[in-house]
C-alpha positions, 0 to 999 in steps of 0.5 A: 555511519554504517555500510548497511543500507536501511533497506536491510532493516526493512528486508529483515522485518519482511523476512521475520513477518514471512516466517510466521507463515512458514511451514518450518517455524512456529512462534508463541506468546507466553505469559509467566510469573504469577508471583509479585515483583519486589515492587509491583508498580515498578517492574524490573528491567529485563536482562539479556541473560541465560538466567533471565530466560531460565526464570521465564520458563520456570515461572511460565503459565501458558502460551498461545500460537502467533499466527500469520494474521497476528502480525503486520509490518508497521511504520511510525504514525504521523497524523497530518496537522494544519500549521506543521512543517513537513520534510520533503522526500530527498534522494540524497539525504538519509531519511530514515536515520535522521533527527530532522526527518524524525522531527519533521516527517516526510509522510502523513496520515490524514483524517480519512486514514489515507497515507501520503508522501510529501514530494514538495514542502514549498521551501519548508513552509507550513502545511495548511491544506489537508491532502485528500486525493487518491490520484495516481498521477502527478499532482499540482501543488495545493494552495499551501504549495505542498505536493503530496503523493497518495500511497495507500488507505487503511482498510477495515482489517488494518485497524486492529494494528493501529495505535497512537504510535504506529499504523500498518503498511502493505502492498496491494495485489493486482486486483481489478476490482475498481472502487476498492481500497486495494485497487486505489493502491494498485493504481498508484503502484502501476502508475509509478515511474522509476527515475521520474522527477517530481520535484525541482528545488530552486536554491538561488533565483539568480539575477533577472532575465532581461530578454524574457518576454513575460506578462502576467495577468493581475500583476503586469500591465493589461495588454495581452490582447496586443503584445502577447497574442497567438493568432494561429498555430499551424501544426503541420508546417513541413519544415523550418530552416534555421540560421545555420541551415538546419531543417526541422519539421515544426509547429508554427506560432503566429505570435504578435510582437515578434517581428522586432527580433532578429531571426533565431534570436530566441532559439533555445528559449521556450514559448509557453502559456503556463502561469500567465495568471488571470484578469477580470474582463466584464466581471468575468475571471479570464485565465490566459493559459488557454491552450496549456503548452510549453515548447522549446523554440527551434527558431523565430522569424518575423512574426513566427515562432517555430517549435517541435510539433504537438503530438495532436492538434491543440483544441484551439489555435488562438491564445497567448504566450510568454517567452522564458528561459528553457529549463531542462533535466539531464541525466548524469554528471556533465551530460547536456542531453535532454531527457524525457522529463519536462519542467518549466520555470515559474516567475511568481514575482513578476510585476508591471509598473508605470513608474518611470523611476523603475528599470523596466522593459518596453512592455513596462515589466520591472526587470528585477521582478523577472527572476525564476522563483520555482520550477514546476514539473509538467511531465516527470518522465522516467529512468532519470536517476542522476538528474541535473538542472540546466537552463538555455540560454546558459545563465550569465551576466547580471541581466541573464540569470547569473547565479541561478541554481536548482536541484532536481530530486530523483524518485525511488528506484521503482518510482513514488508509490511503487512500494509503500513498504520500502518507501516509508521504511517499514522496519518494524513488525507489530505482533497482536495477540488476543487472549480470550478468557481461559482459551478453552482451559489452557490459560489460568483465569484465577491469577495474574501474570507479570511477564510476556515473551515470544518463543520460537519453536518450543518442543512438545512434551508429549503429554498431549494426545497424538503429540510426539515428545520433542516435536516442534510445537505448532508444526502440525498446524500449518497455515492455509494458503489463500489464492485470490485469482482472476479469470483472464479467459472469462468472455461474453458474447453480446447479441444486439437487437437489429432492424438496421445496420450496425456500423462496422466502426462502432467498437474497436478491439481493446476498447473499454466498455461498461453496462449500468451505473458505476458501482463495485459490481458494475459490468465492465469489459474490453472489446475482443471482437465486433461484427457489425452489419445486421449481426451486431455481435460484441465479444468482450473479455469481462473485467468486472461484474456481469453483463445482461440482456435489457429488460422490457422496462429498459427499452425506452431508456439507456440504462441497460445498454453498452456504454463507451468508457471503463466506468462512465461514458455515452451509450451505444444506441445504434442498429435500430430505429427508435427506442430499440437502438443499442438494445441487448437481445441476449448474453452468452458467457464462456469460461466463467468461474462457477462454484465447481471450478475447483472442487474440494480435494482437487489439485492446483498447479502453478505454471511457472513455479511448479507449486501444488496445493490441495483445494480445501474450498473455492468461492467464485464471485457472481461475475465469474471473473474472480474467486478465492482458493483455499489450499492445504498441503502446499508444496513449493511457493506460488509466485505472487504479484509484485512490483518491479521498477514501477511495473505492477506484475501479476502473479503466476497462472494456475490451473486445476487437476481433477481427482478420479475415484481411484486417486488418479489426476487429470487436467480439469476444464477449469479456466487458467487463473491468474494469481492476484494476491497470496495470503495465509490463514491459520488452520487453527485460529486459537491454538493455546497450551497449558504450561503449568504442571497439574497436580491432583491430591487428596485432603482428608481434613474436612476443614480444608477449603480452596480460597483465593489466599492460597494463590501464589502459595508454595505447594511442597513435599513433606520431608522431600525435595519438591516445591512449586507455586500455585497458579490456579486450583479447583475441586476435581469433581466440582464438589467442595470439601466435606466430611469425607475430605476433598480431591483438588487439582492444582496448576503450579509453576516454579516446579523443582523436584519430582513426586511419586504416588502417595507422597505427602504435600504441605499447603498452608498447614494442611497436608494432602496425598499426591495422586497423579500429575500431568506435565506441561504441554511444552518441554521447558527450556526448548526453542528460542526466547526472542523477546521478554517484557516485564509488566505490572500485574495483569489480572485475568478472569473468564469473561475478560480478553487481553490484547497484547501488542508489541512492536519489534524494531529491526 
């Protein structure tokens, strides 16, 4: 039990991750210890002590900077398996510090690397249908009864951080690139509803509902055509006055069999055609849910049932009905006020029978079978954070649902799918470092190592050119800031060919249109203006791709015309007779991005944050709608896109300043751009440092030879206090020993004492004269040691890469 919420752990992991992009801090992966352990097969356990950290530094060999591209937030990996039982999301239980949720996780990754969260596990049943959808909206249960919320899909860049135990997780930016993996996640984030109710669990079915009028195709007596027929729905009735004199605007159902019930007998119940089942008629399967409605009954009189009006007229006014208890969701303890959540009861076990020994209603439905077995969500609503399930009429008595009890599950504060990092509990950071051969000479490739560690802010020794002694290593190599931006001012003016009049109502402002077949580069836009008549001029805000005029070959087809709809729909063919209908005569773009929109060396300014950065490079996509800015010398923090209570918000707008020859800045003609994503990219991808001491000495004995047996041997001063351990070595001039002796460069660790010119060194029975030395590039014992791991020997060579992955758990 702790007062700290698990979100603290997630926040700490995110802060640690962000620190790798900081201008103030730097992190390094350091390898150490060429000497053998007492037992190399069983490395000793790490002790959190000063002595352990001293030994680490004393035996260090080399270090490589950990850049922002080397770190990711990760979560535990749970591959979907058929037959497994998964937990469902709960708003009242601890799901990140629970043995139950560890053993039965509430999220999975499928075989296509798509990640899903379980909203309903069908009462703890086995999952047998692999989720594969990428829909952002509410999902109906699969054949196994499970309901899965699509969260995100791994991209190509994610796979470097995939292991048997972990997968990466992140948030999507506000990209408008339809069809991309990031866009799928953006849709989920945008469609998330804070306080939505996706799952209602029936704890007790209670007793049967005698007065419920339920027939079910395939399970009850087949007489829908007589007893449960809707012959008409009038959605424009002016009013209905109930038995208490209250007047309502209503829709009126003409419902067979209702005239035997007194006025308002079913007030407060629900009329619906959901879950009515199917029957086979003339070898054809027939679904009785013809219209798809669930409405609370305001009153009934004669053959009519009155409800609130439909928002739009039903496509058909003839269908079927059941009358069931009205289940609804309230918000807050003791509240009876209905919310915007719409749920409906389901009677899975309803059966009809001609067996007179069974207790049945007058429609031959067995009373004991008329129990609510589950509750389905029709509209999850929003802003309901303390949901309670109520039923009208109130359950009472053995024939009126006595004992019925159900719980509704609130969604996360931002809604399901709004923030995969927080919802899936990303409290771990994976660090992945690739050691490439000798790393341009900084890393030894003759010896092995037995320790690696994470060091924060070590200090430079000053032995490297242009580096100040005592300065923080890596402080001169900040990351570039990468801004992905969108051009909201990118418009296009399309002139339609015309021999006849264009209808003034052919297009409406805000309407989505496109040109060509669906693809990542399909031209898509939003109507800003339409001039009909002879002109036929359409002004669009470009959302994607590049609109173009029709080619001669397209005159007799529709492929080059404007289509209604965002990605698919029917073509506009008006304005001309014959094959020229809808022909695009010309296209003029305005304020599109071009390759010189942000010249190198110009300044980018954030309108909200006041942040600035100097342009290193700019790349515009061919559609003029999107581009990528690479910045350096960033001052301040540009505001990225984010998700706030289920709403996807863009980043801040930015624009450019041009630089004159005399160094003055002026506002450029660059279109104002909107940030859709911010990332960091290291200026120097592979920044490595030698941490061994270099010793150059001369062996006069012509029989001295460099051999592998000298590795890990002590190189020490004769008659003096200096000792070290050899990590690697080479002949200084590349020439082997000869009659004139040899000059050798040794790279040593575990150094104690000091040397001066002419000192005599001993090595395996040979002596040499010390010529010069070069100190390690870091000052030892500086910065913070954050992590140490002891491992079995890792042998290195010049054409070998080592991938080191470690996971920090917060």
